[in-house]
C-alpha positions in Angstrom: 144.7 105.8 73.5 142.3 105.5 76.4 138.7 104.4 76.0 136.0 107.0 76.6 133.5 106.1 79.3 129.9 105.9 78.2 128.0 109.1 78.8 124.4 109.7 79.7 122.1 112.6 79.0 122.3 115.3 81.6 119.7 115.4 84.4 116.5 117.3 83.9 113.8 118.9 86.0 111.5 115.9 85.3 110.3 113.5 88.1 113.0 111.0 89.3 111.6 108.1 87.2 111.8 110.2 84.0 115.5 111.1 84.5 117.9 109.6 81.9 119.1 106.2 83.0 116.1 105.5 85.2 114.6 102.0 85.1 110.9 102.2 84.3 107.9 100.2 83.1 106.2 101.2 79.8 102.7 100.5 78.6 101.2 100.5 75.1 97.9 101.4 73.6 98.4 99.2 70.6 95.8 96.5 70.0 96.7 93.3 71.7 99.1 95.0 74.2 96.7 97.0 76.4 97.0 96.1 80.0 100.6 95.1 79.8 103.8 96.8 81.1 107.4 96.2 79.9 110.6 97.1 81.6 113.0 99.6 80.1 115.4 102.5 80.6 114.9 106.2 79.9 117.4 107.4 77.3 116.5 111.0 76.9 113.8 113.5 75.9 114.2 113.5 72.1 113.1 117.0 71.5 112.4 120.2 73.5 109.4 120.8 71.3 107.8 117.6 72.7 108.3 117.9 76.5 106.0 115.0 77.3 107.8 112.5 75.0 110.8 110.3 76.0 113.1 107.9 74.2 113.2 104.6 76.0 115.1 101.3 75.5 113.3 98.1 76.4 115.0 95.5 78.5 113.4 92.4 77.0 112.1 93.5 73.6 114.4 93.5 70.6 114.3 94.9 67.0 115.9 91.7 65.6 114.9 88.0 66.0 118.4 87.2 67.3 117.8 89.5 70.3 121.0 91.5 69.9 119.5 95.0 69.4 117.2 96.3 72.1 114.1 98.0 70.8 113.9 101.8 71.3 110.7 103.8 71.1 109.5 107.4 71.8 106.8 107.1 74.5 104.4 109.6 76.0 105.1 110.4 79.7 101.6 109.2 80.8 102.6 105.7 79.6 105.8 105.5 81.7 106.0 104.8 85.4 108.7 103.6 87.9 109.3 99.9 88.4 106.3 98.6 90.3 107.0 97.4 93.8 106.6 93.8 94.6 106.5 91.9 97.9 109.3 89.5 98.6 106.7 86.9 99.7 103.0 86.9 99.3 100.2 84.3 99.5 97.8 85.2 96.7 94.0 84.6 97.0 91.0 83.9 94.8 89.7 87.0 93.0 92.7 89.2 93.7 93.8 91.6 91.0 97.4 90.7 89.9 100.0 91.3 87.3 101.2 88.1 85.6 104.7 87.9 84.0 104.1 86.5 80.5 105.8 87.0 77.1 108.4 89.3 78.6 105.9 91.7 80.2 103.5 92.2 83.1 99.8 91.7 82.2 96.9 92.7 84.4 94.5 89.9 85.4 92.4 88.4 88.2 92.9 85.1 90.0 90.0 82.8 89.3 91.2 79.6 91.0 93.8 78.3 93.4 95.1 75.0 92.1 96.3 71.9 94.1 99.8 72.2 92.7 100.2 75.7 94.2 99.7 77.5 90.9 96.8 79.8 90.0 94.4 80.4 87.1 94.5 84.0 86.0 91.8 85.5 83.8 92.7 88.4 81.5 89.7 90.7 81.0 90.9 92.3 77.8 91.7 89.1 75.9 89.1 87.0 77.7 91.8 84.3 78.2 92.7 82.3 81.2 96.2 80.9 81.9 98.1 79.1 84.7 100.9 80.8 86.6 103.2 80.0 89.5 103.3 82.2 92.6 106.7 83.6 91.5 105.2 84.8 88.2 102.7 87.0 90.0 102.6 90.3 91.8 99.8 92.3 93.4 98.4 94.8 90.9 99.1 98.4 91.7 98.4 101.8 90.1 100.8 104.7 89.8 98.5 107.6 90.8 99.6 111.2 91.3 103.2 110.2 91.9 102.7 107.4 94.3 101.7 103.7 94.3 98.3 102.5 95.2 98.3 100.5 97.4 101.7 101.5 99.0 104.3 98.9 100.0 106.4 99.0 103.1 110.1 99.2 102.2 111.1 96.0 104.0 108.5 94.0 102.1 109.8 94.8 98.6 111.9 92.5 96.4 115.4 93.9 96.2 116.3 95.6 92.9 119.4 93.4 92.6 117.1 90.3 92.7 114.6 91.6 90.2 116.5 90.8 87.0 117.3 87.3 88.3 113.6 86.8 89.2 112.4 87.8 85.8 114.9 85.6 84.1 113.8 82.6 86.1 110.1 83.4 85.3 110.8 83.2 81.6 111.7 79.5 81.9 108.7 78.6 84.0 106.1 76.6 82.2 102.9 78.5 81.4 99.9 76.3 80.5 98.5 77.2 77.2 94.9 78.3 76.6 94.2 75.0 74.7 95.2 72.9 77.7 93.1 75.1 79.9 90.1 74.6 77.6 90.4 70.9 78.1 90.8 71.3 81.9 87.8 73.6 82.1 85.7 71.2 80.0 86.7 68.3 82.3 86.0 70.5 85.3 82.5 71.4 84.0 81.7 67.7 83.5 82.6 66.9 87.1 80.9 70.0 88.6 77.2 69.6 89.3 76.5 73.3 88.8 77.9 76.7 88.4 76.1 79.7 89.8 74.9 82.2 87.2 74.4 85.9 87.8 70.7 85.5 88.5 71.4 83.0 91.3 70.1 80.1 89.1 72.3 77.2 88.0 74.2 76.6 84.8 74.9 73.0 83.7 72.1 71.6 85.9 69.6 71.5 83.1 67.8 74.6 84.3 69.7 77.4 82.5 72.1 77.4 79.5 74.0 80.2 77.8 71.5 80.0 75.0 68.7 80.8 77.5 70.7 83.6 79.1 71.6 85.3 75.7 68.2 85.0 74.0 65.9 87.4 72.2 64.6 90.1 74.6 67.3 89.4 77.3 68.7 92.5 79.0 72.5 92.6 78.7 75.5 94.8 78.9 77.9 95.2 76.0 81.4 96.6 75.6 83.7 97.7 72.8 87.4 97.6 72.0 87.3 100.9 70.2 89.7 103.6 71.4 88.0 105.7 74.1 85.6 103.0 75.1 87.8 100.5 76.8 86.5 99.5 80.2 82.9 100.7 79.6 79.7 98.7 79.6 76.4 99.9 78.1 73.0 98.5 78.8 70.9 97.0 76.0 68.5 94.3 74.9 69.1 91.4 72.5 67.0 92.0 69.4 67.9 88.6 67.9 70.6 85.9 67.8 72.3 86.3 64.4 74.6 83.2 64.6 76.6 81.1 67.0 77.9 83.4 69.7 76.8 86.6 67.8 73.9 88.9 68.8 72.2 92.0 67.5 71.7 94.4 70.5 69.7 97.5 70.8 71.2 100.0 73.3 69.1 101.3 76.1 70.4 104.9 76.0 72.6 105.4 72.9 70.8 106.7 69.8 71.4 106.8 66.1 73.2 109.9 64.5 69.8 111.3 63.3 68.2 110.6 66.7 65.3 108.7 65.2 65.8 105.4 67.1 68.0 103.6 69.6 71.3 102.4 68.1 71.6 98.7 67.2 75.0 96.9 66.9 76.2 93.3 66.5 78.4 91.8 69.2 80.2 88.5 69.7 80.1 86.5 73.0 83.4 88.1 74.1 81.8 91.5 74.3 78.4 90.7 75.9 77.3 89.7 79.4 74.1 89.5 81.5 73.3 92.6 83.6 75.2 92.2 86.9 73.3 91.4 90.0 72.8 94.4 92.4 75.1 94.4 95.4 73.6 96.6 98.1 76.2 98.7 99.8 75.1 99.1 103.4 78.0 101.5 104.1 80.0 103.9 102.0 82.6 102.8 99.5 86.1 102.7 100.8 89.4 104.0 99.2 90.7 101.5 96.7 87.4 99.8 96.1 87.0 98.8 92.5 83.8 100.3 91.1 81.8 101.0 88.0 80.9 104.7 87.6 77.9 105.8 85.5 79.1 108.4 83.0 78.0 109.2 79.4 75.3 106.6 79.4 77.6 103.7 80.4 79.3 102.0 83.3 83.1 102.7 83.4 85.4 100.6 85.6 87.6 102.6 88.0 89.1 102.7 91.5 88.1 104.9 94.4 91.1 107.1 94.9 89.6 109.5 97.5 86.6 109.4 99.8 85.1 112.9 100.0 82.4 114.4 102.3 78.6 114.3 101.5 78.8 110.8 100.0 81.0 111.8 97.1 84.2 110.1 95.8 87.1 110.7 93.4 87.4 107.8 91.0 90.6 107.0 89.0 90.2 105.4 85.6 93.1 103.2 84.5 92.3 103.3 80.8 92.4 107.1 80.5 94.5 107.9 83.5 91.9 110.4 84.6 90.2 111.2 88.0 86.6 112.4 88.3 84.1 113.1 91.1 80.9 111.0 91.5 78.0 110.7 93.8 77.4 107.5 95.8 74.3 106.8 93.7 76.4 106.9 90.5 78.6 104.0 91.6 78.3 100.3 91.9 80.8 97.6 93.1 82.6 96.2 90.1 81.9 92.6 89.1 83.4 90.4 86.3 81.5 87.8 84.3 84.0 84.9 84.2 83.3 81.4 83.0 79.5 81.8 83.3 79.4 83.3 86.8 79.8 86.7 88.5 83.0 87.4 90.5 82.7 90.4 92.7 85.7 92.8 92.9 88.0 91.6 95.7 89.3 94.4 97.9 92.8 93.0 97.3 94.4 96.4 97.4 93.7 96.5 101.2 95.2 93.2 102.1 
């Protein structure tokens, strides 16, 4: 009796990366996993009644602790993309947006420090954590927009597919500094440092300004939420009172109560509040791939300029919702992140 060769599902009219057998990256909207991408393979479309759903099998995630049964899930097409391209060699820089390979997946972050040992500190916006990574554990962050990668990558610069699995396997064994160690390192660094610039241009740690003075009653701030539909949005408000260590009652500047009798008040912890960012005057127009905040529905939503239009208008792509919208120049500002008590302006890394 001869053995039957394994069969695959027949080809479909879907894009190449959604064909059965295609290697892909898969994202998740589950809490704790947003901003991460895991490699896998398209198995099939499970039902003709759900044309936008696909059955995938993960490469490094398993159903059992022994790691013998690969995890399979049915995923929406908008959460599936081709394997992201990656340069064979690259010298990363401070404030570049990168993907860091951690816990069997690629996580979006920003480089906050180049270390003397050749590694980098990477800050993760969603979890408000900072970890250390080697250069081989990083790749430049890219977005899959309208069927193409932004920014594009020349073919001769890309890591060969045959080397990808070996590279990821090696990265799993590289030591990643834990958050606890980084807390100790950061504490030691702060003791040595004479001052750290705050958003207002004044100094932290020099005796002039402390976090308690920044986040005090009456201080103008911006707040964010982890609720579905609000990821990546910041809303202006004022601290009404400090309710405990690292917790604040904030009154929104524009959002009102359901009965429209007063401005809405909510309590936030120090992971979801920041000072109002300093204004960066744009002497010229925004450029394609600039990371910006767009004012929409009473809040500032982080996005990327996907197209420069005429009459000082732009198309902005929003990663969280995978949507594109048009905005006037006056409705945009250059994106900045509040990291370790200072403002870091968006680095135009996608152009380098």
